[in-house]
Legacy VTK file of the C-alpha trace (Angstrom):
# vtk DataFile Version 3.0
C-alpha trace
ASCII
DATASET POLYDATA
POINTS 123 float
-4.894 -15.021 -1.787
-5.571 -11.465 -2.855
-4.940 -9.214 0.085
-4.965 -5.710 -1.440
-6.901 -3.876 -4.094
-6.903 -0.484 -5.734
-3.560 -0.903 -7.455
-4.855 -0.316 -10.965
-5.905 2.790 -12.871
-9.528 1.532 -12.854
-10.179 1.348 -9.120
-10.118 4.973 -8.001
-12.387 6.250 -10.820
-14.882 3.513 -9.925
-15.226 4.998 -6.410
-15.786 8.604 -7.447
-19.510 8.224 -8.323
-20.184 7.042 -4.765
-18.726 10.185 -3.168
-20.489 13.537 -3.362
-18.618 16.504 -4.842
-16.461 17.992 -2.100
-16.278 14.670 -0.268
-13.130 12.677 0.312
-11.720 9.282 -0.518
-9.063 8.121 1.919
-7.051 4.921 2.076
-4.086 3.499 3.893
-2.201 0.704 2.146
0.897 -1.317 2.953
3.700 -0.162 0.717
7.405 -0.008 -0.001
9.915 2.667 0.875
11.080 2.432 -2.754
10.154 0.425 -5.841
12.109 -2.837 -6.100
11.547 -3.413 -9.798
13.635 -6.429 -10.758
16.138 -5.720 -7.943
14.311 -7.417 -5.079
16.635 -7.385 -2.033
18.174 -10.804 -1.369
16.554 -11.171 2.055
13.114 -10.496 0.560
13.356 -12.918 -2.389
12.136 -15.979 -0.442
8.915 -14.118 0.354
8.436 -12.098 -2.836
5.789 -13.313 -5.257
3.579 -12.021 -8.035
0.902 -10.801 -5.623
3.412 -8.758 -3.649
4.968 -7.384 -6.840
1.531 -6.309 -8.064
0.289 -4.736 -4.845
3.218 -3.344 -2.839
4.350 0.025 -4.153
6.117 3.174 -3.024
4.564 6.492 -2.060
5.748 7.936 -5.387
4.046 5.157 -7.336
0.745 5.709 -5.500
0.945 9.488 -5.904
1.441 9.059 -9.636
-1.576 6.783 -9.874
-3.830 9.155 -7.932
-2.533 12.382 -9.510
-3.358 10.965 -12.926
-6.996 10.367 -12.025
-9.604 12.822 -13.321
-12.350 13.911 -10.939
-10.201 14.216 -7.819
-7.624 16.520 -6.288
-4.943 14.823 -4.220
-5.180 16.400 -0.762
-2.529 14.329 1.047
-0.120 11.549 0.239
2.477 10.457 2.767
4.164 7.646 4.589
2.441 6.979 7.884
4.406 6.853 11.151
2.561 3.786 12.427
4.057 1.118 10.148
5.970 -0.728 12.879
2.970 -0.665 15.225
0.561 -1.871 12.521
2.837 -4.786 11.608
3.354 -5.630 15.269
-0.396 -5.845 15.795
-0.868 -7.929 12.631
1.877 -10.389 13.574
0.390 -11.026 17.026
-2.997 -11.862 15.484
-4.443 -15.300 14.957
-4.744 -15.252 11.165
-2.749 -18.045 9.525
-1.098 -15.633 7.093
0.161 -13.519 10.004
2.070 -16.537 11.278
3.721 -16.894 7.845
4.608 -13.192 7.797
6.700 -13.372 10.967
9.776 -14.683 9.132
9.303 -12.163 6.337
9.190 -9.264 8.792
12.249 -10.541 10.624
14.115 -10.573 7.292
12.728 -7.158 6.336
13.991 -5.609 9.585
12.270 -2.260 9.051
14.220 -1.524 5.859
11.654 -1.866 3.094
7.990 -1.667 4.131
5.886 1.344 5.023
2.242 2.367 5.133
1.005 4.854 2.546
-1.844 7.267 3.250
-3.737 8.835 0.357
-6.563 11.372 0.643
-8.302 12.899 -2.357
-11.134 15.392 -2.655
-13.801 14.679 -5.250
-14.162 17.716 -7.528
LINES 1 124
123 0 1 2 3 4 5 6 7 8 9 10 11 12 13 14 15 16 17 18 19 20 21 22 23 24 25 26 27 28 29 30 31 32 33 34 35 36 37 38 39 40 41 42 43 44 45 46 47 48 49 50 51 52 53 54 55 56 57 58 59 60 61 62 63 64 65 66 67 68 69 70 71 72 73 74 75 76 77 78 79 80 81 82 83 84 85 86 87 88 89 90 91 92 93 94 95 96 97 98 99 100 101 102 103 104 105 106 107 108 109 110 111 112 113 114 115 116 117 118 119 120 121 122
């Protein structure tokens, strides 16, 4: 199941025509505190898959993607303080994937995941 989007160089430029000059594009995406690369932490390996590898990235990775996009100025890029609360709310939901994520989040223990906020002004 594809659960995230926007992780390619094509996505952000495709949004720019829909936003008037001076307007903003803002997203919040689940991310990583640092890029794993091929060194996925042992406790995360049972849960790590190609979809996660493709979509979960660090703040630095996202900043690089957005800073390299013509037609925008990056206004803000940061880790959000609400990561634990967002995951807590997700894990208490009724979606079948949330039930599967409980074990992953217990293994993660607050060490690896974050939420990344990106805001760009269309120029």
